[in-house]
Backbone as a printed PyTorch tensor [residue, N CA C, xyz], in Angstrom:
tensor([[[  3.8060,  -2.9610, -16.3090],
         [  4.4420,  -3.5100, -17.4820],
         [  5.6660,  -4.3130, -17.0460]],

        [[  6.0680,  -5.2530, -17.8770],
         [  7.2200,  -6.0730, -17.5270],
         [  8.4750,  -5.2310, -17.3410]],

        [[  8.5880,  -4.1490, -18.0800],
         [  9.7680,  -3.2830, -17.9380],
         [  9.8060,  -2.5800, -16.5800]],

        [[  8.7000,  -2.5560, -15.8700],
         [  8.6470,  -1.9240, -14.5500],
         [  9.0610,  -2.8720, -13.4270]],

        [[  9.1420,  -4.1570, -13.7360],
         [  9.5210,  -5.1430, -12.7250],
         [ 11.0390,  -5.3010, -12.7460]],

        [[ 11.6720,  -4.9530, -11.6460],
         [ 13.1190,  -5.1000, -11.5010],
         [ 13.3550,  -6.4110, -10.7540]],

        [[ 13.5110,  -7.4940, -11.5210],
         [ 13.6740,  -8.8220, -10.9330],
         [ 14.9670,  -8.9300, -10.1220]],

        [[ 15.9900,  -8.2210, -10.5350],
         [ 17.2890,  -8.2990,  -9.8750],
         [ 17.2910,  -7.6410,  -8.4960]],

        [[ 16.5800,  -6.5130,  -8.3700],
         [ 16.5800,  -5.7590,  -7.1130],
         [ 15.2680,  -5.8720,  -6.3270]],

        [[ 14.3740,  -6.7560,  -6.7640],
         [ 13.1150,  -7.0340,  -6.0560],
         [ 12.2790,  -5.7850,  -5.8400]],

        [[ 11.9490,  -5.1220,  -6.9190],
         [ 11.1080,  -3.9360,  -6.7920],
         [ 10.3390,  -3.6810,  -8.0850]],

        [[  9.3170,  -2.8520,  -7.9310],
         [  8.4850,  -2.4630,  -9.0710],
         [  8.4760,  -0.9430,  -9.1440]],

        [[  8.6700,  -0.4220, -10.3300],
         [  8.6130,   1.0230, -10.5430],
         [  7.1900,   1.3990, -10.9550]],

        [[  6.6650,   2.4170, -10.3340],
         [  5.3560,   2.9600, -10.6920],
         [  5.6510,   4.2980, -11.3700]],

        [[  5.5550,   4.3310, -12.6890],
         [  5.9110,   5.5410, -13.4330],
         [  4.9140,   5.8000, -14.5640]],

        [[  4.8500,   7.0470, -14.9780],
         [  3.9930,   7.4750, -16.0780],
         [  4.4540,   6.8240, -17.3720]],

        [[  3.4820,   6.5230, -18.2430],
         [  3.7770,   5.9340, -19.5480],
         [  3.1810,   6.8210, -20.6440]],

        [[  3.9390,   7.0170, -21.6970],
         [  3.4340,   7.7210, -22.8730],
         [  2.9920,   6.6940, -23.9010]],

        [[  1.9460,   7.0180, -24.6500],
         [  1.4790,   6.1310, -25.7140],
         [  2.5860,   6.0130, -26.7580]],

        [[  2.8150,   4.7770, -27.2070],
         [  3.8510,   4.5370, -28.2060],
         [  3.5700,   3.1990, -28.8800]],

        [[  3.1850,   3.2380, -30.1450],
         [  2.8620,   2.0040, -30.8580],
         [  1.6790,   1.3050, -30.2060]],

        [[  1.9170,   0.1050, -29.7010],
         [  0.8580,  -0.6570, -29.0270],
         [  0.7010,  -0.2690, -27.5550]],

        [[  1.5700,   0.5840, -27.0510],
         [  1.5160,   0.9690, -25.6420],
         [  0.5360,   2.1150, -25.4340]],

        [[ -0.1650,   2.0560, -24.3500],
         [ -1.1530,   3.0720, -24.0000],
         [ -0.5710,   4.0170, -22.9640]],

        [[ -1.0050,   5.2740, -22.9960],
         [ -0.5330,   6.2000, -21.9820],
         [ -1.2140,   5.8840, -20.6540]],

        [[ -0.4940,   6.1560, -19.6050],
         [ -1.0020,   5.8850, -18.2580],
         [ -0.2350,   6.7690, -17.2850]],

        [[ -0.9220,   7.1790, -16.2360],
         [ -0.2940,   8.0180, -15.2270],
         [ -0.7940,   7.6070, -13.8510]],

        [[  0.1320,   7.5070, -12.8710],
         [ -0.3250,   7.1930, -11.5100],
         [ -1.3070,   8.2500, -11.0200]],

        [[ -2.1780,   7.8530, -10.1360],
         [ -3.2030,   8.7410,  -9.5880],
         [ -2.6040,  10.0390,  -9.0460]],

        [[ -1.4670,   9.9350,  -8.3980],
         [ -0.8480,  11.1120,  -7.7930],
         [  0.1250,  11.8250,  -8.7310]],

        [[  0.2690,  11.3170,  -9.9450],
         [  1.1360,  11.8920, -10.9800],
         [  2.6220,  11.7680, -10.6750]],

        [[  2.9900,  11.0810,  -9.6050],
         [  4.3960,  10.9520,  -9.2460],
         [  4.8350,   9.4960,  -9.3070]],

        [[  6.0520,   9.2870,  -9.7840],
         [  6.6140,   7.9440,  -9.8270],
         [  7.1660,   7.5460,  -8.4740]],

        [[  7.3300,   6.2540,  -8.2990],
         [  7.9250,   5.7440,  -7.0730],
         [  8.3830,   4.3080,  -7.3070]],

        [[  9.1350,   3.7920,  -6.3750],
         [  9.6290,   2.4200,  -6.4410],
         [  9.1020,   1.6880,  -5.2190]],

        [[  8.5060,   0.5180,  -5.4450],
         [  7.9390,  -0.2870,  -4.3650],
         [  8.7850,  -1.5560,  -4.2020]],

        [[  9.3730,  -1.7750,  -3.0240],
         [ 10.0980,  -3.0260,  -2.7960],
         [  9.1010,  -4.1800,  -2.6840]],

        [[  9.4680,  -5.3240,  -3.2110],
         [  8.5680,  -6.4800,  -3.1450],
         [  9.3270,  -7.7120,  -2.6490]],

        [[  8.6340,  -8.5870,  -1.9400],
         [  9.2790,  -9.7860,  -1.3880],
         [  9.7230, -10.7650,  -2.4780]],

        [[ 10.6740, -11.6030,  -2.1290],
         [ 11.2090, -12.5840,  -3.0670],
         [ 10.1420, -13.5320,  -3.6180]],

        [[  9.1890, -13.9470,  -2.7690],
         [  8.1720, -14.8730,  -3.2660],
         [  7.2760, -14.2100,  -4.3220]],

        [[  7.0690, -12.9020,  -4.2200],
         [  6.2940, -12.1950,  -5.2410],
         [  7.1030, -12.1120,  -6.5260]],

        [[  8.4030, -11.8530,  -6.4130],
         [  9.2820, -11.8330,  -7.5900],
         [  9.2140, -13.1870,  -8.2960]],

        [[  9.2270, -14.2590,  -7.5100],
         [  9.1620, -15.6040,  -8.1100],
         [  7.8340, -15.8200,  -8.8310]],

        [[  6.7360, -15.3830,  -8.2160],
         [  5.4210, -15.5180,  -8.8660],
         [  5.3670, -14.7080, -10.1640]],

        [[  5.9560, -13.5220, -10.1540],
         [  6.0030, -12.7170, -11.3740],
         [  6.8740, -13.3760, -12.4390]],

        [[  7.9880, -13.9670, -12.0320],
         [  8.8520, -14.6740, -12.9850],
         [  8.1020, -15.8470, -13.6070]],

        [[  7.3540, -16.5960, -12.7880],
         [  6.5450, -17.7050, -13.3070],
         [  5.4800, -17.1970, -14.2690]],

        [[  4.8560, -16.0850, -13.9250],
         [  3.8260, -15.4980, -14.7860],
         [  4.4170, -15.0210, -16.1020]],

        [[  5.6190, -14.4690, -16.0490],
         [  6.2600, -13.9740, -17.2650],
         [  6.5450, -15.1170, -18.2410]],

        [[  6.9400, -16.2640, -17.7140],
         [  7.2110, -17.4240, -18.5640],
         [  5.9620, -17.8410, -19.3320]],

        [[  4.7990, -17.7380, -18.6830],
         [  3.5540, -18.1720, -19.3240],
         [  2.8120, -17.0420, -20.0340]],

        [[  3.3810, -15.8380, -20.0550],
         [  2.6730, -14.7090, -20.6580],
         [  2.7850, -14.7360, -22.1760]],

        [[  1.9460, -13.9390, -22.7990],
         [  1.9030, -13.8460, -24.2540],
         [  3.2060, -13.2550, -24.7880]],

        [[  3.7530, -13.8850, -25.7950],
         [  4.9910, -13.4180, -26.4270],
         [  4.8290, -11.9840, -26.9170]],

        [[  5.7040, -11.1270, -26.4870],
         [  5.6900,  -9.7450, -26.9490],
         [  4.7110,  -8.8260, -26.2400]],

        [[  3.9160,  -9.3390, -25.3160],
         [  2.9770,  -8.4870, -24.5850],
         [  3.7450,  -7.7550, -23.4810]],

        [[  3.7380,  -6.4220, -23.5070],
         [  4.4920,  -5.6750, -22.4970],
         [  3.7890,  -5.5810, -21.1480]],

        [[  2.5280,  -5.9790, -21.0880],
         [  1.7250,  -5.8250, -19.8750],
         [  1.7170,  -7.1080, -19.0480]],

        [[  1.8130,  -6.9510, -17.7480],
         [  1.8970,  -8.0900, -16.8330],
         [  0.5840,  -8.8690, -16.7790]],

        [[ -0.5480,  -8.1850, -16.6540],
         [ -1.7930,  -8.8780, -16.3630],
         [ -2.7970,  -8.9360, -17.5150]],

        [[ -2.3560,  -8.7130, -18.7260],
         [ -3.2790,  -8.8020, -19.8630],
         [ -3.1470, -10.1850, -20.4910]],

        [[ -4.2500, -10.9410, -20.5160],
         [ -4.2240, -12.2810, -21.1040],
         [ -3.9520, -12.2140, -22.6160]],

        [[ -3.4080, -13.2880, -23.1850],
         [ -3.0510, -13.2920, -24.6070],
         [ -4.1910, -12.9010, -25.5530]],

        [[ -5.3930, -13.4210, -25.3390],
         [ -6.5040, -13.0780, -26.2360],
         [ -6.8800, -11.6090, -26.1430]],

        [[ -6.8320, -11.0680, -24.9450],
         [ -7.1460,  -9.6540, -24.7660],
         [ -6.0870,  -8.7870, -25.4450]],

        [[ -4.8200,  -9.1600, -25.3160],
         [ -3.7370,  -8.4130, -25.9440],
         [ -3.8910,  -8.4180, -27.4660]],

        [[ -4.2290,  -9.5710, -28.0190],
         [ -4.4420,  -9.6820, -29.4710],
         [ -5.6020,  -8.7730, -29.9050]],

        [[ -6.7070,  -8.8100, -29.1520],
         [ -7.8710,  -7.9710, -29.4620],
         [ -7.5160,  -6.4820, -29.4110]],

        [[ -6.7910,  -6.0720, -28.3850],
         [ -6.4180,  -4.6640, -28.2250],
         [ -5.5560,  -4.2060, -29.4090]],

        [[ -4.5710,  -5.0090, -29.7640],
         [ -3.6730,  -4.6330, -30.8640],
         [ -4.4370,  -4.5310, -32.1820]],

        [[ -5.3240,  -5.4960, -32.4390],
         [ -6.1040,  -5.4530, -33.6840],
         [ -7.0220,  -4.2350, -33.7130]],

        [[ -7.7060,  -3.9830, -32.6120],
         [ -8.6200,  -2.8340, -32.5520],
         [ -7.8630,  -1.5150, -32.6930]],

        [[ -6.7320,  -1.4350, -32.0850],
         [ -5.9400,  -0.2010, -32.1550],
         [ -5.4210,   0.0360, -33.5720]],

        [[ -4.9370,  -0.9940, -34.1950],
         [ -4.3890,  -0.8660, -35.5560],
         [ -5.4700,  -0.5540, -36.5850]],

        [[ -6.6830,  -1.0250, -36.3380],
         [ -7.7830,  -0.7610, -37.2740],
         [ -8.5050,   0.5460, -36.9630]],

        [[ -8.0620,   1.2440, -35.9140],
         [ -8.6740,   2.5170, -35.5450],
         [ -9.9750,   2.3770, -34.7810]],

        [[-10.2900,   1.1880, -34.3260],
         [-11.5340,   0.9440, -33.5910],
         [-11.3520,   1.0390, -32.0730]],

        [[-10.1720,   1.3440, -31.6320],
         [ -9.9010,   1.4360, -30.1970],
         [-10.0240,   2.8890, -29.7600]],

        [[-10.7640,   3.1210, -28.7030],
         [-10.8750,   4.4840, -28.1730],
         [-10.1010,   4.5750, -26.8640]],

        [[ -9.6280,   5.7590, -26.5680],
         [ -8.7940,   5.9510, -25.3810],
         [ -9.5240,   5.6790, -24.0720]],

        [[-10.8540,   5.7160, -24.0930],
         [-11.5850,   5.4820, -22.8400],
         [-11.8560,   4.0010, -22.5860]],

        [[-11.4260,   3.1310, -23.4760],
         [-11.6100,   1.6930, -23.2660],
         [-10.5850,   1.1850, -22.2570]],

        [[-10.9880,   0.2410, -21.4680],
         [-10.1070,  -0.3220, -20.4440],
         [ -9.2130,  -1.3920, -21.0460]],

        [[ -7.9270,  -1.3390, -20.6950],
         [ -7.0170,  -2.3890, -21.1600],
         [ -7.4540,  -3.7490, -20.6280]],

        [[ -7.8450,  -3.7580, -19.3770],
         [ -8.3370,  -4.9900, -18.7630],
         [ -9.8350,  -4.8700, -18.5650]],

        [[-10.5990,  -5.4870, -19.4240],
         [-12.0430,  -5.4670, -19.1970],
         [-12.3920,  -6.5880, -18.2300]],

        [[-13.4660,  -6.4240, -17.5530],
         [-13.9490,  -7.4400, -16.6040],
         [-13.0070,  -7.6700, -15.4190]],

        [[-12.1350,  -6.7300, -15.1540],
         [-11.2040,  -6.8830, -14.0380],
         [-11.9430,  -7.0250, -12.7140]],

        [[-12.9460,  -6.1810, -12.5090],
         [-13.6950,  -6.2440, -11.2460],
         [-14.4660,  -7.5540, -11.1250]],

        [[-15.0120,  -8.0300, -12.2330],
         [-15.7260,  -9.3120, -12.1990],
         [-14.7550, -10.4450, -11.8520]],

        [[-13.5750, -10.4350, -12.4480],
         [-12.5730, -11.4640, -12.1410],
         [-12.1610, -11.3940, -10.6740]],

        [[-11.9760, -10.1750, -10.1990],
         [-11.5880, -10.0000,  -8.8010],
         [-12.6690, -10.5540,  -7.8730]],

        [[-13.9410, -10.2640,  -8.1690],
         [-15.0470, -10.7890,  -7.3410],
         [-15.0530, -12.3150,  -7.3440]],

        [[-14.8090, -12.9100,  -8.5060],
         [-14.7920, -14.3710,  -8.6070],
         [-13.6680, -14.9540,  -7.7530]],

        [[-12.4900, -14.3970,  -7.8650],
         [-11.3460, -14.8730,  -7.0750],
         [-11.6230, -14.7060,  -5.5860]],

        [[-12.1810, -13.5470,  -5.2150],
         [-12.4840, -13.2610,  -3.8140],
         [-13.4830, -14.2740,  -3.2630]],

        [[-14.5360, -14.5490,  -4.0310],
         [-15.5510, -15.5210,  -3.5680],
         [-14.9540, -16.9150,  -3.4090]],

        [[-14.1460, -17.3400,  -4.3770],
         [-13.5250, -18.6720,  -4.3030],
         [-12.6040, -18.7890,  -3.0940]],

        [[-11.9640, -17.6860,  -2.7550],
         [-11.0680, -17.6820,  -1.5960],
         [-11.8310, -17.4680,  -0.2900]],

        [[-13.1650, -17.2920,  -0.4110],
         [-14.0320, -17.0710,   0.7460],
         [-13.6190, -15.8260,   1.5380]],

        [[-13.3390, -14.7670,   0.7940],
         [-12.9930, -13.4750,   1.3860],
         [-14.2200, -12.5870,   1.2810]],

        [[-14.5490, -11.9030,   2.3660],
         [-15.7340, -11.0530,   2.3720],
         [-15.6260,  -9.9660,   1.3110]],

        [[-16.7280,  -9.3210,   1.0390],
         [-16.8050,  -8.3150,  -0.0060],
         [-15.8010,  -7.1820,   0.2180]],

        [[-15.0430,  -6.8750,  -0.8090],
         [-14.0820,  -5.7740,  -0.7760],
         [-13.7770,  -5.3620,  -2.2130]],

        [[-13.0880,  -4.2520,  -2.3550],
         [-12.7370,  -3.7450,  -3.6760],
         [-11.2270,  -3.8340,  -3.8790]],

        [[-10.7970,  -3.5990,  -5.1040],
         [ -9.3650,  -3.5480,  -5.3680],
         [ -8.7060,  -2.4280,  -4.5680]],

        [[ -9.4070,  -1.3210,  -4.4180],
         [ -8.8300,  -0.2140,  -3.6410],
         [ -8.7130,  -0.5870,  -2.1600]],

        [[ -9.5900,  -1.4710,  -1.6840],
         [ -9.4590,  -1.9590,  -0.3060],
         [ -8.1280,  -2.6920,  -0.1160]],

        [[ -7.6610,  -3.3670,  -1.1680],
         [ -6.3660,  -4.0420,  -1.0810],
         [ -5.2420,  -3.0150,  -0.8890]],

        [[ -5.3500,  -1.8920,  -1.5930],
         [ -4.3650,  -0.8130,  -1.4300],
         [ -4.3930,  -0.2780,  -0.0020]],

        [[ -5.6010,  -0.0050,   0.4960],
         [ -5.7230,   0.5120,   1.8600],
         [ -5.1540,  -0.4740,   2.8770]],

        [[ -5.4380,  -1.7400,   2.6800],
         [ -4.9370,  -2.7670,   3.5870],
         [ -3.4100,  -2.8160,   3.5540]],

        [[ -2.8440,  -2.7570,   2.3650],
         [ -1.3850,  -2.7770,   2.2250],
         [ -0.7570,  -1.5830,   2.9420]],

        [[ -1.2960,  -0.4000,   2.7070],
         [ -0.7320,   0.8090,   3.3180],
         [ -0.8890,   0.7620,   4.8360]],

        [[ -2.0230,   0.2840,   5.3190],
         [ -2.2270,   0.1550,   6.7680],
         [ -1.2260,  -0.8390,   7.3540]],

        [[ -0.9780,  -1.9370,   6.6510],
         [  0.0100,  -2.9070,   7.1250],
         [  1.4120,  -2.3090,   7.1330]],

        [[  1.7510,  -1.5410,   6.1040],
         [  3.0440,  -0.8540,   6.1020],
         [  3.1570,   0.0530,   7.3230]],

        [[  2.0620,   0.7590,   7.6220],
         [  2.0690,   1.7140,   8.7380],
         [  2.3440,   1.0180,  10.0700]],

        [[  2.0240,  -0.2640,  10.1590],
         [  2.2770,  -1.0060,  11.3920],
         [  3.7420,  -1.3230,  11.6210]],

        [[  4.5700,  -1.1830,  10.5830],
         [  5.9680,  -1.5540,  10.7540],
         [  6.9830,  -0.5930,  10.1720]],

        [[  6.5100,   0.4730,   9.5430],
         [  7.4250,   1.4240,   8.9160],
         [  7.1700,   2.8350,   9.4290]],

        [[  8.1760,   3.6820,   9.4020],
         [  7.9640,   5.0850,   9.7760],
         [  6.9620,   5.7500,   8.8240]],

        [[  6.2260,   6.7120,   9.3320],
         [  5.1500,   7.3570,   8.5760],
         [  5.6500,   7.9850,   7.2770]],

        [[  6.8490,   8.5660,   7.2780],
         [  7.3450,   9.2030,   6.0530],
         [  7.6640,   8.1700,   4.9660]],

        [[  8.0370,   6.9670,   5.3580],
         [  8.2820,   5.8920,   4.3890],
         [  6.9490,   5.4200,   3.8070]],

        [[  5.9520,   5.2550,   4.6610],
         [  4.6160,   4.8650,   4.2030],
         [  4.0750,   5.9050,   3.2190]],

        [[  4.2420,   7.1670,   3.5540],
         [  3.7830,   8.2440,   2.6640],
         [  4.4340,   8.1190,   1.2910]],

        [[  5.7350,   7.9010,   1.2520],
         [  6.4750,   7.7910,  -0.0150],
         [  6.0210,   6.5790,  -0.8140]],

        [[  5.9090,   5.4280,  -0.1640],
         [  5.4860,   4.2100,  -0.8580],
         [  4.0600,   4.3260,  -1.3900]],

        [[  3.2010,   4.9960,  -0.6270],
         [  1.8050,   5.1620,  -1.0390],
         [  1.6520,   6.2050,  -2.1420]],

        [[  2.6520,   7.0700,  -2.2790],
         [  2.5740,   8.1080,  -3.2920],
         [  1.7360,   9.2970,  -2.8740]],

        [[  1.6370,   9.5290,  -1.5830],
         [  0.8630,  10.6690,  -1.0880],
         [  1.7300,  11.9240,  -1.0790]],

        [[  1.2520,  12.9910,  -1.6730],
         [  1.9810,  14.2560,  -1.6700],
         [  1.9670,  14.8790,  -0.2770]],

        [[  0.9080,  14.6530,   0.4550],
         [  0.7360,  15.2620,   1.7720],
         [  0.6330,  14.1530,   2.8220]],

        [[  1.4710,  14.2140,   3.8250],
         [  1.4870,  13.1870,   4.8680],
         [  0.1660,  13.1200,   5.6230]],

        [[ -0.5960,  14.2240,   5.6020],
         [ -1.9040,  14.2220,   6.2830],
         [ -2.8530,  13.2060,   5.6430]],

        [[ -2.7260,  12.9870,   4.3340],
         [ -3.5520,  11.9740,   3.6620],
         [ -3.2340,  10.5970,   4.2270]],

        [[ -1.9530,  10.3190,   4.3890],
         [ -1.5320,   9.0280,   4.9410],
         [ -2.0860,   8.8550,   6.3520]],

        [[ -1.9570,   9.8880,   7.1490],
         [ -2.4390,   9.8110,   8.5340],
         [ -3.9520,   9.6440,   8.5920]],

        [[ -4.6600,  10.4090,   7.7990],
         [ -6.1230,  10.4400,   7.8860],
         [ -6.7710,   9.1310,   7.4250]],

        [[ -6.2870,   8.5750,   6.3350],
         [ -6.9870,   7.4520,   5.7260],
         [ -6.3520,   6.0890,   5.9430]],

        [[ -5.0840,   6.0520,   6.3190],
         [ -4.4130,   4.7570,   6.3150],
         [ -3.8010,   4.3260,   7.6390]],

        [[ -3.8670,   5.1490,   8.6370],
         [ -3.2660,   4.7720,   9.9000],
         [ -4.3300,   4.3150,  10.8950]],

        [[ -4.9980,   3.2610,  10.5570],
         [ -6.0400,   2.7200,  11.4220],
         [ -5.4070,   2.0660,  12.6470]],

        [[ -6.0060,   2.2840,  13.7940],
         [ -5.5370,   1.6450,  15.0210],
         [ -6.0000,   0.1870,  14.9840]],

        [[ -5.0420,  -0.7090,  15.1060],
         [ -5.3020,  -2.1390,  15.0530],
         [ -5.4740,  -2.7020,  16.4660]],

        [[ -6.0740,  -3.8670,  16.5500],
         [ -6.2180,  -4.5390,  17.8410],
         [ -4.8480,  -4.7870,  18.4710]],

        [[ -3.8500,  -5.0980,  17.6540],
         [ -2.4920,  -5.3110,  18.1810],
         [ -1.9360,  -4.0260,  18.8020]],

        [[ -2.3050,  -2.8520,  18.2490],
         [ -1.8920,  -1.5750,  18.8370],
         [ -2.5150,  -1.3970,  20.2160]],

        [[ -3.7920,  -1.7450,  20.3400],
         [ -4.4830,  -1.6330,  21.6210],
         [ -3.8870,  -2.5970,  22.6420]],

        [[ -3.5620,  -3.7980,  22.2010],
         [ -2.9350,  -4.7640,  23.1040],
         [ -1.5770,  -4.2690,  23.5860]],

        [[ -0.8080,  -3.6670,  22.6880],
         [  0.4960,  -3.1160,  23.0700],
         [  0.3150,  -1.9630,  24.0600]],

        [[ -0.7060,  -1.1220,  23.8570],
         [ -0.9870,  -0.0210,  24.7900],
         [ -1.3260,  -0.5710,  26.1740]],

        [[ -2.1080,  -1.6540,  26.2260],
         [ -2.4340,  -2.2790,  27.5150],
         [ -1.1650,  -2.7760,  28.2080]],

        [[ -0.2980,  -3.3820,  27.4150],
         [  0.9500,  -3.9120,  27.9500],
         [  1.8290,  -2.7900,  28.5100]],

        [[  1.9460,  -1.6970,  27.7830],
         [  2.7420,  -0.5600,  28.2450],
         [  2.1500,   0.0060,  29.5290]],

        [[  0.8160,   0.1590,  29.5760],
         [  0.1680,   0.6780,  30.7910],
         [  0.4200,  -0.2440,  31.9760]],

        [[  0.3320,  -1.5350,  31.7520],
         [  0.5640,  -2.4980,  32.8390],
         [  2.0000,  -2.3920,  33.3520]],

        [[  2.9660,  -2.2480,  32.4410],
         [  4.3720,  -2.1150,  32.8440],
         [  4.5900,  -0.8330,  33.6440]],

        [[  3.9640,   0.2440,  33.2430],
         [  4.0930,   1.5210,  33.9590],
         [  3.5480,   1.3710,  35.3770]],

        [[  2.3700,   0.7940,  35.4890],
         [  1.7590,   0.6290,  36.8130],
         [  2.5390,  -0.3600,  37.6780]],

        [[  3.0080,  -1.4360,  37.0550],
         [  3.7490,  -2.4520,  37.7930],
         [  5.0530,  -1.8980,  38.3580]],

        [[  5.7010,  -1.0530,  37.6250],
         [  6.9830,  -0.4880,  38.0450],
         [  6.8340,   0.8660,  38.7250]],

        [[  5.5840,   1.2480,  39.0050],
         [  5.2880,   2.5100,  39.6760],
         [  6.0160,   3.6790,  39.0000]],

        [[  5.8400,   3.7630,  37.6970],
         [  6.5370,   4.7790,  36.9170],
         [  5.7110,   6.0440,  36.7050]],

        [[  4.5830,   6.1560,  37.3520],
         [  3.7920,   7.3730,  37.1850],
         [  4.4770,   8.5060,  37.9160]],

        [[  4.6820,   9.5950,  37.2540],
         [  5.3940,  10.7230,  37.8360],
         [  4.7750,  12.0090,  37.3160]],

        [[  3.9840,  12.7000,  38.1410],
         [  3.3360,  13.9270,  37.6880],
         [  4.3270,  15.0190,  37.3320]],

        [[  5.5650,  14.9120,  37.8100],
         [  6.5580,  15.9370,  37.4880],
         [  7.0060,  15.8620,  36.0240]],

        [[  6.7130,  14.7480,  35.3610],
         [  7.1010,  14.6080,  33.9600],
         [  6.1140,  15.2800,  33.0090]],

        [[  4.9680,  15.6670,  33.5140],
         [  3.9370,  16.2150,  32.6320],
         [  4.0180,  17.7240,  32.5350]],

        [[  3.5000,  18.2310,  31.4680],
         [  3.4030,  19.6730,  31.2590],
         [  2.5050,  20.2850,  32.3400]],

        [[  1.4260,  19.5910,  32.6730],
         [  0.4850,  20.0610,  33.7010],
         [  1.2080,  20.2610,  35.0330]],

        [[  2.0160,  19.2620,  35.4170],
         [  2.7080,  19.3200,  36.7070],
         [  3.6820,  20.4820,  36.7560]],

        [[  4.3860,  20.7150,  35.6670],
         [  5.3480,  21.8260,  35.6400],
         [  4.6230,  23.1590,  35.7640]],

        [[  3.4850,  23.2900,  35.1030],
         [  2.7200,  24.5380,  35.1770],
         [  2.0820,  24.7470,  36.5460]],

        [[  1.7570,  23.6840,  37.2570],
         [  1.1210,  23.7990,  38.5680],
         [  2.1540,  23.9680,  39.6820]],

        [[  3.4300,  23.8870,  39.3390],
         [  4.4730,  24.1460,  40.3200],
         [  4.7480,  23.0000,  41.2710]],

        [[  4.5190,  21.7460,  40.8700],
         [  4.8840,  20.6320,  41.7350],
         [  6.3840,  20.6870,  41.9950]],

        [[  6.7430,  20.3880,  43.2260],
         [  8.1550,  20.3640,  43.6050],
         [  8.5700,  18.9180,  43.8240]],

        [[  9.8510,  18.6860,  43.8940],
         [ 10.3640,  17.3330,  44.1110],
         [  9.7960,  16.6960,  45.3640]],

        [[  9.5620,  17.4730,  46.4020],
         [  8.9870,  16.9320,  47.6420],
         [  7.5590,  16.4590,  47.4420]],

        [[  6.8460,  17.0110,  46.4780],
         [  5.4640,  16.6080,  46.2070],
         [  5.4020,  15.2930,  45.4490]],

        [[  6.5050,  14.8870,  44.8750],
         [  6.5480,  13.7200,  44.0130],
         [  6.0610,  12.4600,  44.7210]],

        [[  6.5540,  12.2110,  45.9210],
         [  6.2140,  10.9890,  46.6470],
         [  4.7260,  10.9620,  46.9970]],

        [[  4.1880,  12.0870,  47.3460],
         [  2.7990,  12.1610,  47.7380],
         [  1.8720,  11.7890,  46.5610]],

        [[  2.2800,  12.0960,  45.3270],
         [  1.4050,  11.8560,  44.1800],
         [  1.6240,  10.5190,  43.5160]],

        [[  2.5980,   9.7450,  43.9530],
         [  2.8500,   8.4370,  43.3370],
         [  1.8080,   7.4170,  43.7320]],

        [[  1.1980,   7.5640,  44.8580],
         [  0.2350,   6.5740,  45.3460],
         [ -0.9920,   6.6910,  44.5320]]])
């Protein structure tokens, strides 16, 4: 909803909504609210969208005709709670995806991609909070995919270790348990 977009601080609040007048109740999947920081260019796109949105429509992505239909149906008692506010959302998404020449994916794939991208640059506990996961194991299990860039970085680290002859069996738990002594260190570096 437009009230969830904080244009001044560049963030969006994800919070539960109670039904009120024309507003429908809604709850995040995890039942917990959170705040998502968003880039300035996204704030600008939302500001542009708000200028062209239907007067008085509290929802960001509901087109004017759909909003009019929903309000009329609700006021006449013909609206049921199981009806979708945005009908044909998946069809619209498929059309946009095809035009952009993006391979087949779902809206939830966009969420997974976003969380995986966050995981590439943010600490795991921050990713967990932004994703709204109650248990960090969910974040680890489903969203921390190893990327090709991670593998390339691992190769680079291994090359640096070998180049600088930094292998040291005395640093390992195994070496300490086997009783390697400082004099054994040189023999095992080769």
